[in-house]
Phi, psi and omega in degrees: 000132179287149178279151179254127179255115176255111184262144173270116182240154181299151179297328181296333178277313183289312178062219183291334180300319181297321178296320180299315182287324185288333188251000185227164177220154179298149174267122181283141181253305183207155002288164179294157181299128180084009183293145178259119176273132181294150175276148180279112184286347187269336184242213177292172183287084180220187185277158165280159179299142177205167184244143169260133180230152180203165178280146178289139179257124179051233180248029184295142175239345179240153182216152169256134181235135180226139168248142179215163179266358180220159185295334183267359178060039173278335181246083182286136175271097189294323182291346182249353184263144176236139178245136181058054183274130177255104182290152179300320181255107184294320186283331178235075187296144175204165180225126184268120179265115184292161179300142176063020173290323180249156182272143179287164182057038182221142176264136179234158172239138179226154181204165184220146170222150181272150178227122177273123183226001187290346178265004184086000177242154182253122174239117183267134178270190179280149175289143174293160174294130187291155173239158178260150166211152182235133173271125186286200183250156177295153180304325182282357178246005181284182182283135176230145183282142184247308184212140359292149179298150183299125176081007183291150182253167172059042175282139179303156182270357178215158181052049179277129181261126179250143180214149177213165185209167178196168174253359182263182182258116175227149180242349177211153179224147169246136182238136179229150179223133184210152172277002182237141183291337178268004178056034179289337176221130186254139171281318182197153174220147177226131184240165177057036176284141183251358177233168182270042177204156178202137178249121177274113185266358177284191182240127178266171177279147175290150172050050183229142176272135179233156181235143179215156185205157181230136172251135182250138182238149172223122181055039176087352183255139176286119183239354180200141173233127184283170168292172182265129176262149180228153173202166180233134179284164183286161179292158186296332180278358181252158176227150182257144175236115178254123185242136176217180180210159173275175178297142176111003180178180181221155170265110184274335177225122003273012185104165183262089181193185176255124178234156179250144182219162176292146177301129181090353181291143179260125185246132177285143177235129177224124178244136181236121179283156173278169177301134180088359179236167175222152176286137181255298181189168172267137177230168182108225179275080191250015183296335180251014174282135184299310180215106185293343182264359182259135178291334177241113184206203178212168179220139180260130184280095177253352182194182170284120192240143173235121180228156181226133172273124184256131178238157179209158174283124180296158177306132182290131177243143179235157179265136175244113180261125185237132178214184179211157173279174177298143177108009179173184179207166177265120182269334178225122001270025187090177182260141183146198179245126183233150179252135179222151176288150179303135180092353180291139174260118185254130177285141178234135175220134180238144183230116179282155174274174179297141180072013175231162176220151179279133181241354176146166174269136181233163182109224180276078191251014180300328182260011175278129185300313181218104185291346182262358184261138178293330176242119183204196179223160173228134179267125186276118178221013181176182175281122183236150173231117182232163183215136173277125187257119178243147174229158177298148184301332182285347181279116180253356179279142178236156176302133182102347176293147180210157177219138175245138183238140171266153180241129174248125186236132175235138177074029183288161183292133185297134177079000181256138176296143183242157178292135178255317176202160173216164183218152174242135174225128180273101186290313180207156179223123175235117185065241176250006181264122179248136171267117188247126175271119180253125181237130181240124181250130183258166184292340178272009177090352178285157184218139176237145178214149179206146177252126183232148175274143179223135176272111183294341180276340181250331180088198183099236181090120181216132179200129176049042175091346179269129180241154174070033181278001174210138174226166176301147180286165172062035173284155178230171180303132180094345179290148179262139182220145179273130174233125184304129180090345182235000181055224185282131176237157183249129177295127186269334182181181182223142179208181178237127182218168182259126177221135179051039173081012182221148175282125183230143171283130183229154172245156186220164181209146177225159185203144179234134180214157178264124183243131178305138178069354179240347181076211181283130180242128178258128179246143178215127180234142172237135178237142174296125187295320185289321186253337184084003181278136177297135178243343178201144177209147177218149175223123184234125174242189181296329186248331190234141173230126178238126178235130178241138183215137179293126181242339179214146176196159172252011184273340174209161183266140176291148178291148179299153181297146181231040179056032174089357182254129179301151183298326182290334175293323176298323178296317179300315179299316181298317179297319180297318180298316179298319181297315179298316180299323181292318179297315179301317181299317182294319180297318179298321182291319180295319181298325180297320180287335183281341182234091181293151181275342178233143181289154178292155181300145177088355178261000000 
């Protein structure tokens, strides 16, 4: 774009010419405001050549011309604007806009101002008031009619659906309908439509040819007029049946379209749902439908009819699988697999057998109201599998119980990491089977863990080299117990010792065996009598002694602090105090009898 030089010149030089330029602007002639320039169908989406014309201002011979995308000319179109333009014809100025200078489907604003240059100086006049012009769309992108198809016969006389389409940008449409090709008389017109469809709900004449057309607008300007469409309505003795469906299925008989039939004719109707859907009912003009709730029925042609097959997603149902462990059963709704609609609240009741107790619902229990209650509810929101969990009455361990043990090692192999502590955690319990997480921590910071199943009714338990970390509860001296690797062992005795801060009754067992390369090895185990959980274990060989002892647990509460003195010592002290008090009392009483307060008679 060339630069514009506006010089300040003395009034004596400019004179009246300066006043003429300062107070006036050229009058624009063409194109008219809002005119639509055709698009060039042969090249890119641009304009066909056209001319801008205006009246000459004063004695101007040069002009500035600008195109912009906005009314305020903030967005100048540089490729289309000329500065200091000298038109070929000075007296009838015009500007020739070459093909494809402007883009199609676009609105532009243009303006002109005069520039006096014949004195060797430039005096710029006022800009003309801007005008709009729109470059239209290519013929292959214009609006084309879709339905009814051109020349089609037997169109219904009421509720006729019209449709059109395009690849260009339009924001409003006007639609007209007439029985005459020149549209000299209109049946109906619809304006300011924003979509490419319109339904005429009036009534047309039977066996009559009609003509229709659409005008397309963009930003208020008419930019396209379609070809004329024609159709013919059905004969008076015929009636139309238009069939459609909602999402989820199809009408297979007679199909989803408009067909014509003799007045009084009976037409079969068959609707088929898609997978995951069900047929609901026929709606619309259904007064002569045999059974509106049946997917296969018929309709009698008494008028021009519009009907719709309605489909819907059936209520979602999920399966609830219910079972129980040994020792009880589920009484409500019983055990098995049941189907329920989504959102249903199902009552649950569990009943333990003799010598067993209910400990909770397990499985998919996120929607169970109270997993610890024998009677509760579950809200159905998916396929669930749950189980009522019963354990023998003698089992006192619950899921989530844990014990931590410290390890004391003497004579360990030089340079080798040694065990520092290990822990047991009861992850889950079903019946008498517990899944136990065993964790072993070494002095070099490494850690090993494994989850093993253990039968709480039989005992045993083996993980990472440790055996017998659980036995049945309430064992007594002489009872036989299974220990992995040692088969049946006999409980040797019972005592009371302190573990994890509490005095506990424990039972114990010992064993001696000869181990290659280690010589004679002495084993000793102590188990908590109430729970059967190991609380202390030792293994002693000729070179190494390992002792493990429970130091923390959530299975019982530690005794309150006693200033470092065991509770039984306090009992001894209390007994001693009572004994001393009794002796003092006896001595005082004897002394009173040895010294009478009055002398005997006769002295």
